[in-house]
MMTF fields as JSON, N, C-alpha, C and O atoms, coordinates in Angstrom:
{
  "mmtfVersion": "1.0.0",
  "mmtfProducer": "UNKNOWN",
  "numBonds": 503,
  "numAtoms": 504,
  "numGroups": 126,
  "numChains": 1,
  "numModels": 1,
  "chainsPerModel": [1],
  "groupsPerChain": [126],
  "chainIdList": ["A"],
  "bondAtomList": [4, 2, 8, 6, 12, 10, 16, 14, 20, 18, 24, 22, 28, 26, 32, 30, 36, 34, 40, 38, 44, 42, 48, 46, 52, 50, 56, 54, 60, 58, 64, 62, 68, 66, 72, 70, 76, 74, 80, 78, 84, 82, 88, 86, 92, 90, 96, 94, 100, 98, 104, 102, 108, 106, 112, 110, 116, 114, 120, 118, 124, 122, 128, 126, 132, 130, 136, 134, 140, 138, 144, 142, 148, 146, 152, 150, 156, 154, 160, 158, 164, 162, 168, 166, 172, 170, 176, 174, 180, 178, 184, 182, 188, 186, 192, 190, 196, 194, 200, 198, 204, 202, 208, 206, 212, 210, 216, 214, 220, 218, 224, 222, 228, 226, 232, 230, 236, 234, 240, 238, 244, 242, 248, 246, 252, 250, 256, 254, 260, 258, 264, 262, 268, 266, 272, 270, 276, 274, 280, 278, 284, 282, 288, 286, 292, 290, 296, 294, 300, 298, 304, 302, 308, 306, 312, 310, 316, 314, 320, 318, 324, 322, 328, 326, 332, 330, 336, 334, 340, 338, 344, 342, 348, 346, 352, 350, 356, 354, 360, 358, 364, 362, 368, 366, 372, 370, 376, 374, 380, 378, 384, 382, 388, 386, 392, 390, 396, 394, 400, 398, 404, 402, 408, 406, 412, 410, 416, 414, 420, 418, 424, 422, 428, 426, 432, 430, 436, 434, 440, 438, 444, 442, 448, 446, 452, 450, 456, 454, 460, 458, 464, 462, 468, 466, 472, 470, 476, 474, 480, 478, 484, 482, 488, 486, 492, 490, 496, 494, 500, 498],
  "bondOrderList": [1, 1, 1, 1, 1, 1, 1, 1, 1, 1, 1, 1, 1, 1, 1, 1, 1, 1, 1, 1, 1, 1, 1, 1, 1, 1, 1, 1, 1, 1, 1, 1, 1, 1, 1, 1, 1, 1, 1, 1, 1, 1, 1, 1, 1, 1, 1, 1, 1, 1, 1, 1, 1, 1, 1, 1, 1, 1, 1, 1, 1, 1, 1, 1, 1, 1, 1, 1, 1, 1, 1, 1, 1, 1, 1, 1, 1, 1, 1, 1, 1, 1, 1, 1, 1, 1, 1, 1, 1, 1, 1, 1, 1, 1, 1, 1, 1, 1, 1, 1, 1, 1, 1, 1, 1, 1, 1, 1, 1, 1, 1, 1, 1, 1, 1, 1, 1, 1, 1, 1, 1, 1, 1, 1, 1],
  "groupList": [{"groupName": "UNK", "atomNameList": ["N", "CA", "C", "O"], "elementList": ["N", "C", "C", "O"], "formalChargeList": [0, 0, 0, 0], "bondAtomList": [1, 0, 2, 1, 3, 2], "bondOrderList": [1, 1, 2], "singleLetterCode": "X", "chemCompType": "L-PEPTIDE LINKING"}],
  "groupTypeList": [0, 0, 0, 0, 0, 0, 0, 0, 0, 0, 0, 0, 0, 0, 0, 0, 0, 0, 0, 0, 0, 0, 0, 0, 0, 0, 0, 0, 0, 0, 0, 0, 0, 0, 0, 0, 0, 0, 0, 0, 0, 0, 0, 0, 0, 0, 0, 0, 0, 0, 0, 0, 0, 0, 0, 0, 0, 0, 0, 0, 0, 0, 0, 0, 0, 0, 0, 0, 0, 0, 0, 0, 0, 0, 0, 0, 0, 0, 0, 0, 0, 0, 0, 0, 0, 0, 0, 0, 0, 0, 0, 0, 0, 0, 0, 0, 0, 0, 0, 0, 0, 0, 0, 0, 0, 0, 0, 0, 0, 0, 0, 0, 0, 0, 0, 0, 0, 0, 0, 0, 0, 0, 0, 0, 0, 0],
  "groupIdList": [1, 2, 3, 4, 5, 6, 7, 8, 9, 10, 11, 12, 13, 14, 15, 16, 17, 18, 19, 20, 21, 22, 23, 24, 25, 26, 27, 28, 29, 30, 31, 32, 33, 34, 35, 36, 37, 38, 39, 40, 41, 42, 43, 44, 45, 46, 47, 48, 49, 50, 51, 52, 53, 54, 55, 56, 57, 58, 59, 60, 61, 62, 63, 64, 65, 66, 67, 68, 69, 70, 71, 72, 73, 74, 75, 76, 77, 78, 79, 80, 81, 82, 83, 84, 85, 86, 87, 88, 89, 90, 91, 92, 93, 94, 95, 96, 97, 98, 99, 100, 101, 102, 103, 104, 105, 106, 107, 108, 109, 110, 111, 112, 113, 114, 115, 116, 117, 118, 119, 120, 121, 122, 123, 124, 125, 126],
  "secStructList": [7, 7, 7, 3, 3, 3, 7, 4, 4, 4, 7, 7, 4, 4, 4, 6, 6, 7, 7, 7, 7, 7, 6, 6, 7, 3, 3, 3, 3, 7, 7, 6, 6, 7, 1, 1, 7, 3, 3, 3, 3, 3, 3, 3, 7, 6, 6, 7, 7, 3, 3, 3, 7, 1, 1, 3, 3, 3, 3, 6, 6, 3, 3, 3, 3, 7, 7, 1, 7, 7, 5, 7, 6, 6, 1, 7, 5, 7, 7, 7, 7, 7, 7, 3, 3, 3, 7, 1, 7, 1, 1, 5, 3, 3, 3, 7, 1, 7, 6, 6, 7, 7, 7, 1, 2, 2, 2, 2, 7, 7, 5, 7, 4, 4, 4, 3, 3, 3, 3, 3, 3, 3, 7, 6, 6, 7],
  "xCoordList": [-74.694, -73.831, -74.686, -75.675, -74.303, -75.039, -74.679, -73.53, -75.662, -75.401, -75.772, -76.738, -74.997, -75.23, -75.39, -74.774, -76.219, -76.406, -75.867, -76.064, -75.199, -74.768, -75.985, -76.68, -76.235, -77.379, -77.115, -76.172, -77.945, -77.691, -77.609, -76.794, -78.415, -78.426, -77.347, -77.303, -76.497, -75.52, -74.188, -73.348, -73.975, -72.698, -72.582, -73.564, -71.403, -71.174, -70.583, -69.46, -71.324, -70.807, -70.733, -71.757, -69.532, -69.264, -69.951, -70.065, -70.403, -71.047, -72.266, -72.629, -72.901, -74.06, -75.282, -76.041, -75.473, -76.637, -76.181, -76.471, -75.469, -74.959, -76.073, -77.057, -75.91, -76.861, -76.38, -75.226, -77.263, -76.952, -76.129, -76.465, -75.066, -74.226, -74.5, -74.379, -74.873, -75.26, -74.449, -73.768, -74.529, -73.902, -74.385, -75.577, -73.464, -73.827, -73.904, -74.005, -73.861, -73.92, -72.687, -71.584, -72.882, -71.765, -71.467, -72.374, -70.193, -69.821, -68.62, -67.833, -68.486, -67.304, -66.354, -66.722, -65.121, -64.142, -62.923, -62.457, -62.411, -61.152, -60.241, -60.534, -59.108, -58.295, -56.871, -56.618, -55.961, -54.561, -53.877, -53.275, -53.966, -53.231, -53.765, -53.075, -54.99, -55.567, -55.769, -56.124, -55.542, -55.686, -57.142, -57.444, -58.041, -59.45, -60.271, -59.759, -61.53, -62.367, -62.551, -62.535, -62.722, -62.955, -64.22, -64.624, -64.833, -66.079, -65.75, -64.962, -66.365, -66.174, -67.509, -68.415, -67.616, -68.813, -68.548, -67.487, -69.507, -69.386, -69.674, -70.741, -68.711, -68.908, -69.037, -69.507, -68.628, -68.768, -68.943, -68.345, -69.759, -70.026, -69.571, -69.305, -69.477, -69.037, -69.842, -71.07, -69.109, -69.734, -69.679, -69.924, -69.358, -69.278, -68.029, -67.086, -68.048, -66.959, -66.215, -66.808, -64.914, -64.105, -62.872, -62.214, -62.56, -61.364, -60.454, -60.885, -59.192, -58.208, -57.15, -56.544, -56.925, -55.855, -54.853, -55.037, -53.807, -52.816, -53.401, -52.864, -54.498, -55.018, -56.431, -56.909, -57.109, -58.489, -59.031, -58.428, -60.193, -61.018, -62.275, -62.812, -62.756, -64.004, -64.919, -64.594, -66.068, -67.027, -68.396, -68.946, -68.941, -70.283, -70.438, -71.468, -69.445, -69.509, -69.122, -68.979, -68.945, -68.546, -67.024, -66.395, -66.444, -64.997, -64.565, -65.122, -63.582, -63.035, -61.54, -60.773, -61.103, -59.694, -58.799, -59.255, -57.507, -56.491, -56.055, -55.618, -56.155, -55.891, -54.41, -53.951, -53.677, -52.269, -51.599, -52.264, -50.298, -49.594, -49.998, -50.203, -50.107, -50.5, -49.446, -48.728, -49.369, -48.383, -49.08, -50.083, -48.54, -49.114, -48.618, -47.902, -49.002, -48.633, -47.134, -46.661, -46.381, -44.926, -44.216, -43.001, -44.976, -44.451, -43.946, -43.137, -44.426, -44.076, -45.113, -46.316, -44.638, -45.548, -46.436, -45.962, -47.731, -48.675, -48.694, -48.641, -48.77, -48.889, -50.36, -51.21, -50.644, -51.999, -52.268, -51.36, -53.514, -53.874, -53.505, -53.657, -53.026, -52.56, -53.596, -54.773, -53.129, -54.011, -54.562, -53.901, -55.781, -56.384, -57.893, -58.49, -58.485, -59.936, -60.312, -59.874, -61.122, -61.528, -63.008, -63.871, -63.285, -64.676, -65.05, -64.218, -66.278, -66.77, -65.904, -65.41, -65.726, -64.897, -65.46, -66.663, -64.602, -65.043, -65.17, -65.634, -64.767, -64.842, -65.624, -66.217, -65.611, -66.285, -65.247, -64.165, -65.561, -64.693, -65.302, -66.476, -64.5, -64.976, -64.13, -62.966, -64.732, -64.03, -64.284, -65.363, -63.272, -63.397, -64.101, -63.904, -64.912, -65.578, -64.793, -65.209, -63.675, -62.849, -61.535, -60.762, -61.264, -60.064, -58.77, -57.73, -58.808, -57.586, -57.371, -56.352, -58.312, -58.213, -58.553, -59.658, -57.607, -57.884, -57.46, -57.294, -57.285, -56.943, -58.199, -59.05, -58.294, -59.488, -59.14, -57.966, -60.122, -59.899, -59.04, -58.559, -58.837, -57.901, -56.492, -55.659, -56.231, -54.929, -55.001, -54.093, -56.07, -56.197, -56.721, -56.388, -57.549, -58.295, -59.545, -59.96, -60.14, -61.367, -61.062, -59.979, -62.034, -61.886, -62.909, -63.962, -62.593, -63.537, -64.601, -64.431, -65.669, -66.772, -66.35, -66.903, -65.388, -64.973, -64.365, -64.291, -63.924, -63.365, -64.429, -64.133, -65.656, -66.768, -67.419, -68.05, -67.255, -67.71, -69.181, -69.87, -69.667, -71.054, -71.468, -70.629, -72.773, -73.301, -73.728, -73.993, -73.791, -74.146, -75.359, -75.371, -76.372, -77.568, -77.632, -77.249, -78.118, -78.313, -79.435, -80.483, -79.218, -80.22, -81.392, -81.229, -82.551, -83.737, -84.292, -85.109, -83.886, -84.397, -83.813, -84.42, -82.638, -81.957, -82.21, -81.705],
  "yCoordList": [79.477, 80.472, 81.467, 81.98, 81.74, 82.697, 84.11, 84.399, 84.975, 86.381, 87.18, 86.864, 88.214, 89.042, 90.495, 90.952, 91.199, 92.625, 93.358, 92.918, 94.459, 95.285, 96.056, 96.695, 95.99, 96.682, 98.182, 98.672, 98.91, 100.332, 101.151, 102.07, 100.85, 101.628, 101.201, 101.698, 100.305, 99.763, 100.496, 100.236, 101.396, 102.099, 103.019, 103.631, 103.114, 103.893, 105.254, 105.566, 106.049, 107.362, 108.198, 108.61, 108.439, 109.184, 108.577, 109.245, 107.35, 106.637, 107.378, 107.19, 108.224, 108.971, 108.078, 108.233, 107.145, 106.259, 104.813, 104.188, 104.276, 102.904, 101.871, 102.036, 100.818, 99.729, 98.734, 98.773, 97.859, 96.871, 95.731, 95.222, 95.336, 94.211, 93.076, 93.256, 91.899, 90.77, 89.524, 89.465, 88.533, 87.228, 86.68, 86.734, 86.154, 85.528, 86.462, 85.997, 87.776, 88.717, 88.585, 88.348, 88.74, 88.886, 90.373, 91.186, 90.723, 92.133, 92.354, 91.438, 93.56, 93.971, 94.631, 95.582, 94.119, 94.569, 95.126, 94.545, 96.239, 96.77, 96.976, 97.78, 96.227, 96.218, 95.771, 95.059, 96.177, 95.738, 95.772, 94.784, 96.895, 97.059, 96.281, 96.144, 95.766, 95.075, 96.075, 97.229, 95.629, 96.527, 96.836, 97.886, 95.933, 96.11, 95.442, 94.579, 95.833, 95.2, 93.712, 93.283, 92.948, 91.512, 91.129, 91.807, 90.029, 89.568, 88.624, 87.691, 88.88, 88.044, 87.862, 88.685, 86.761, 86.487, 86.88, 86.569, 87.564, 87.973, 86.768, 86.16, 86.418, 85.283, 85.721, 84.949, 86.945, 87.456, 88.964, 89.641, 89.474, 90.911, 91.409, 90.603, 92.727, 93.239, 92.629, 92.552, 92.204, 91.595, 90.079, 89.468, 89.446, 87.983, 87.452, 88.194, 86.178, 85.451, 84.666, 83.819, 84.941, 84.306, 83.68, 84.302, 82.434, 81.747, 81.495, 80.942, 81.903, 81.697, 80.726, 80.963, 79.614, 78.677, 78.688, 79.411, 77.898, 77.84, 77.282, 77.531, 76.53, 75.833, 76.239, 75.807, 77.062, 77.379, 78.583, 79.074, 79.03, 80.029, 79.316, 78.482, 79.622, 79.053, 80.21, 81.025, 80.271, 81.348, 80.728, 80.091, 80.907, 80.393, 78.928, 78.55, 78.112, 76.681, 76.285, 75.096, 77.258, 76.958, 77.022, 77.956, 76.019, 75.909, 76.354, 75.898, 77.236, 77.727, 77.423, 78.152, 76.347, 75.939, 76.837, 77.523, 76.807, 77.412, 76.315, 75.259, 76.518, 75.464, 75.273, 74.142, 76.349, 76.25, 77.577, 78.55, 77.608, 78.87, 79.795, 79.35, 81.045, 82.027, 83.11, 83.394, 83.711, 84.744, 85.968, 85.849, 87.153, 88.367, 88.561, 87.715, 89.679, 89.913, 90.181, 90.251, 90.332, 90.483, 89.171, 89.154, 88.065, 86.725, 86.609, 85.735, 87.492, 87.434, 86.568, 86.731, 85.647, 84.755, 85.561, 86.422, 85.263, 85.928, 85.236, 84.009, 86.011, 85.457, 85.258, 86.062, 84.172, 83.937, 84.952, 85.32, 85.407, 86.35, 85.728, 84.518, 86.513, 85.945, 85.052, 85.401, 83.894, 82.942, 83.566, 84.374, 83.177, 83.664, 83.577, 83.17, 83.967, 84.029, 85.505, 86.285, 85.871, 87.26, 87.371, 86.943, 87.946, 88.139, 89.592, 90.495, 89.786, 91.138, 91.833, 92.939, 91.178, 91.752, 93.098, 93.339, 93.952, 95.295, 95.454, 96.49, 94.451, 94.551, 93.399, 92.587, 93.346, 92.301, 91.271, 91.643, 89.998, 88.914, 88.414, 88.049, 88.397, 87.993, 86.841, 86.692, 86.027, 84.852, 84.705, 85.026, 84.216, 83.961, 82.625, 81.686, 82.546, 81.29, 80.544, 79.473, 81.094, 80.523, 80.056, 80.88, 78.747, 78.21, 78.727, 78.686, 79.208, 79.73, 81.211, 81.784, 81.827, 83.25, 83.399, 83.814, 83.063, 83.006, 84.244, 84.178, 85.351, 86.563, 87.084, 87.72, 86.799, 87.161, 87.273, 87.41, 87.219, 87.427, 86.357, 86.558, 85.233, 84.254, 84.836, 84.403, 85.803, 86.465, 87.908, 88.374, 88.629, 90.032, 90.234, 91.222, 89.293, 89.529, 90.327, 90.373, 90.948, 91.7, 92.953, 93.53, 93.354, 94.576, 95.6, 95.242, 96.857, 97.9, 98.084, 97.657, 98.711, 98.929, 99.773, 99.626, 100.642, 101.501, 100.701, 101.202, 99.459, 98.626, 97.843, 97.232, 97.862, 97.211, 98.262, 99.202, 98.09, 99.102, 98.969, 99.969, 97.721, 97.495, 96.082, 95.228, 95.848, 94.494, 93.993, 94.783, 92.687, 92.069, 91.184, 90.37, 91.34, 90.513, 89.58, 89.95, 88.363, 87.418, 87.919, 88.342, 87.873, 88.291, 87.32, 86.142, 87.785, 86.937, 86.43, 85.509, 86.992, 86.579, 85.25, 84.557, 84.868, 83.653, 82.5, 81.399],
  "zCoordList": [-43.835, -43.214, -42.436, -42.958, -41.186, -40.372, -40.794, -41.128, -40.775, -41.054, -39.819, -39.124, -39.555, -38.38, -38.805, -39.768, -38.075, -38.287, -37.066, -35.934, -37.295, -36.18, -35.696, -36.485, -34.402, -33.821, -33.876, -33.256, -34.619, -34.86, -33.578, -33.497, -32.592, -31.365, -30.38, -29.254, -30.783, -29.849, -29.849, -28.986, -30.784, -30.808, -29.607, -29.188, -29.063, -27.855, -28.208, -27.813, -28.938, -29.283, -28.011, -27.465, -27.555, -26.318, -25.099, -24.072, -25.184, -24.077, -23.519, -22.358, -24.349, -23.87, -23.702, -22.746, -24.629, -24.554, -24.723, -25.744, -23.732, -23.882, -23.831, -23.11, -24.595, -24.534, -23.487, -23.059, -23.087, -22.062, -22.667, -23.736, -21.992, -22.406, -21.432, -20.221, -21.956, -21.115, -21.444, -22.468, -20.565, -20.812, -22.149, -22.452, -22.943, -24.212, -25.396, -26.531, -25.173, -26.295, -27.177, -26.686, -28.475, -29.411, -29.5, -29.678, -29.375, -29.389, -30.292, -30.53, -30.788, -31.524, -30.541, -29.852, -30.478, -29.506, -30.226, -31.206, -29.747, -30.265, -29.069, -28.184, -29.047, -27.845, -28.122, -29.094, -27.293, -27.281, -28.639, -29.059, -29.32, -30.56, -31.745, -32.755, -31.639, -32.791, -33.922, -33.685, -35.143, -36.288, -36.605, -37.172, -36.246, -36.559, -35.453, -34.74, -35.308, -34.279, -34.566, -35.72, -33.52, -33.67, -32.904, -31.96, -33.333, -32.726, -31.567, -31.718, -30.412, -29.235, -28.515, -28.645, -27.748, -26.96, -25.508, -24.965, -24.874, -23.474, -22.585, -22.683, -21.707, -20.802, -19.342, -18.506, -19.029, -17.664, -17.722, -18.558, -16.832, -16.751, -15.383, -14.491, -15.207, -13.915, -12.756, -12.795, -11.736, -10.563, -10.549, -9.509, -11.696, -11.761, -11.054, -10.779, -10.774, -10.12, -11.198, -11.866, -11.372, -12.418, -11.774, -10.939, -12.171, -11.693, -12.889, -13.901, -12.765, -13.822, -13.304, -12.258, -14.049, -13.728, -14.88, -15.86, -14.763, -15.837, -17.124, -18.204, -17.027, -18.204, -18.616, -19.665, -17.809, -18.164, -17.394, -16.44, -17.855, -17.178, -16.713, -17.443, -15.52, -15.027, -14.655, -13.791, -15.32, -15.101, -14.876, -15.775, -13.695, -13.367, -13.768, -14.327, -13.494, -13.78, -15.189, -15.472, -16.089, -17.473, -17.575, -17.078, -18.224, -18.366, -19.761, -20.759, -19.832, -21.095, -21.087, -20.458, -21.781, -21.742, -22.593, -23.508, -22.258, -23.104, -24.052, -23.593, -25.346, -26.316, -26.629, -26.788, -26.717, -27.097, -26.778, -26.424, -26.905, -26.744, -27.884, -29.014, -27.59, -28.589, -28.683, -27.724, -29.866, -30.125, -30.7, -31.405, -30.394, -30.96, -32.389, -32.925, -33.002, -34.403, -34.589, -35.723, -33.491, -33.557, -33.233, -33.037, -33.175, -32.872, -31.424, -31.113, -30.55, -29.14, -28.417, -28.621, -27.571, -26.851, -25.907, -25.166, -25.95, -25.067, -23.71, -23.629, -22.672, -21.326, -21.011, -21.393, -20.307, -19.818, -18.718, -17.973, -18.614, -17.554, -16.203, -16.035, -15.24, -13.962, -13.282, -13.182, -12.817, -12.136, -10.863, -10.21, -10.527, -9.298, -9.342, -10.338, -8.241, -8.124, -8.148, -7.303, -9.12, -9.286, -8.942, -9.709, -7.792, -7.381, -7.63, -7.533, -7.942, -8.216, -9.264, -9.04, -10.404, -11.46, -11.9, -11.802, -12.375, -12.764, -14.274, -14.748, -15.026, -16.477, -17.079, -16.369, -18.392, -19.149, -19.595, -20.048, -19.473, -19.941, -21.236, -21.275, -22.303, -23.623, -24.135, -23.762, -24.999, -25.509, -27.001, -27.499, -27.701, -29.131, -29.337, -28.566, -30.37, -30.71, -31.778, -32.22, -32.191, -33.245, -32.626, -32.138, -32.636, -31.99, -32.594, -31.937, -33.819, -34.426, -34.11, -34.496, -33.418, -33.064, -31.591, -31.243, -30.728, -29.294, -28.519, -27.301, -29.186, -28.458, -27.777, -28.399, -26.485, -25.738, -24.26, -23.916, -23.391, -21.961, -21.307, -20.192, -21.967, -21.407, -21.369, -20.574, -22.217, -22.272, -21.798, -21.11, -22.154, -21.79, -20.381, -19.726, -19.909, -18.672, -19.008, -20.166, -18.016, -18.276, -19.094, -19.0, -19.891, -20.677, -20.198, -19.67, -20.387, -19.97, -21.047, -22.189, -20.671, -21.603, -22.804, -23.894, -22.609, -23.727, -24.873, -25.995, -24.617, -25.674, -26.444, -27.471, -25.95, -26.651, -27.542, -27.057, -28.846, -29.793, -30.15, -30.354, -30.226, -30.63, -30.262, -29.975, -30.276, -30.119, -31.49, -32.396, -31.632, -32.908, -32.677, -31.754, -33.506, -33.421, -34.612, -35.722, -34.381, -35.475, -36.369, -35.881, -37.672, -38.635, -38.581, -38.9, -38.191, -38.028, -39.346, -39.339, -40.479, -41.792, -42.226, -43.042, -41.701, -42.131, -41.186, -41.407]
}
């Protein structure tokens, strides 16, 4: 089992000393009425080129499919983020690594930095 440590300097207390968020980072996200922060992987950063279709997200040649219809905690069907080509995006696109928990940018679209609470680093001891 992998263990992760929250990077102590990564918290955005009043955004005074923000850390750098990069492609592939694991981050703690709190967004859209979630009861608690969730772990997501950053797949696009501001300025990236993102294509959204009815069935997938395409970011820098990587394909992220929509697996199934998803519902929020009120059993309301979630809409896929509007289809289109998004150049020079202004937010961060994040994705879940767990197929049973797909609430991510495929539905939300890009998120602002204020919704990224912290970065997560893999524990080097394990």
